[in-house]
N, C-alpha and C positions, 0 to 999 in steps of 0.2 A: 504495500499501501505505498503511495508515492504523494504526503499531502504539500500542495504547492500554497502559494501564498505569494505571489509577486505581487507588484501596482497593478498591472492587469485583471491576477485572477481579483483585490481586493475590490478595483473599480466593478466588474461586474456582478459581483456580492451585493453593493452597496447598486447599484443602479437598479438589477432585480429584487431589491429589497424596496426600494422605491414606487416602482410600478407596481409591484402587489401591495403596497400599503395604498396608494391612490384609486388601485383599480374599482373597489366596491363604489366607490364613492363617485368615478366619474362614470362607470357602469351604470349602476343600479340607484345613483343619486341617495347612496345613504353606506354607513361608512357597516366596518364588518362587523357581525356579532359576534362572532364566539371563537376564542382559542381552543386547541385537545390537542393534551399528550396522549399517544397511544406505543405501548410495549406489550412484549410477548415475556410469556411464560415459559415457550420455549424456544431455541434456538431458531432464529429466520436470519437468513447470510443471502437470500437470493433476491434483487425490488421485483422480480416477476409474480412470487409468492405473497411479497409482502403486498405489493399489489392487489393481488388476488382477496388480501384480506381486509384492505380500506376500503373496495370497491363494493366488497360486499356488507358494510358499513353505509358506505354512500349510497344504495339500493334501499336499503331498512325508511332512511332518514326520506330518501325521495317518495317514497310511499306515504308517509306522510307530507311531506312538504314537496313535491312539485320544483318550488322554485329557490330551492336550497345548490346554491355554490359555494365554491372558494377554490385553495390549493391548499394541497400535502409534501412538507418535504422530510426526504428520506434523512435520516443522521445513523452515525455507527455509535457504536460503543466506544468506552473509553480504552480497550483493546482492539478495534477497528473491526470486528467480527460480525456483530450481530446487528441489526438494523432497528430503529424506532421509529416514531414521525410524529410532526408537531404539524397540527392542521391549521389556518386560517380559514371560518365559515361566514359566508351570509344567509341566513335561514328567516323563515315567516312564524319561525316558531318561541315559546319564551323558552324558559333558559332551563325549567324545569322540566319539559317535555323533552327537549334538544338532550341533554343530559342523561333522563331517563332511557329513551333510544340508546346511545351509546352505552351506557353502561349494559342494557340487555342484550345488545350486539357484542360485546369485547369483552366483558367480563371472563367469559370461557379463554380467552387467548392470552389473558392479561392486564397488565393498569394500565390504565385511563383517567384521564381529570377534562372538566370541561370547567374552562370562566367564561366570563365576561370577555369581550375585547375592550379593549381601553387606549386607546392612541395616549402617545407619550410623545412630547415635542423633540426630547433627548433620545432616548430609545427602549423602543418597544419590542412585542412576542414577536412580528415578523422584521427586526432586524436579527434579532435571536436567531429565527426560520433557517436564515440567509448567511448565517455566519459560515455554512460550510458545504455550500452549494457546489457542487463538483471538483471538489477538493479530491474524488476517487470520482467512478464510475459507477458508487453505490453511492453514493449522494445528489440524488439526483429532486429535482422538481417536477410536481406534476399537477394539472386542472381537472377537479372535475363539476361538471354541470349538465344541464340537462339535452345540451347541445347534441 
């Protein structure tokens, strides 16, 4: 595993973060609603396997809220082996309903948390999400929406 952190890499991640922060405001006319963290009980180290699991979660949310959209970023654990996810989500659901769907879907797979998204002028969750994008071929960003 080779982590790169050149000026070009930093500028790329910073630009991705700015674009992601502004996406919901520009495209939907409202800010993001939720931040989500998802990890696994078992070792998941393949991007396609991990995507299959978070797509199942997206489909469960979509059944209740077909306007749900967002970004997911895969991050590796401190050993550079296993994947976990950070999501930023726009939804019409309230926090309790959204959290319940996440718990019901993810508790059997691993640990999860859901918080309201709070935009910060200094550094916020999206900055955290973007800090490792493209450092390896498994530190990827993906989009989920109804299109």
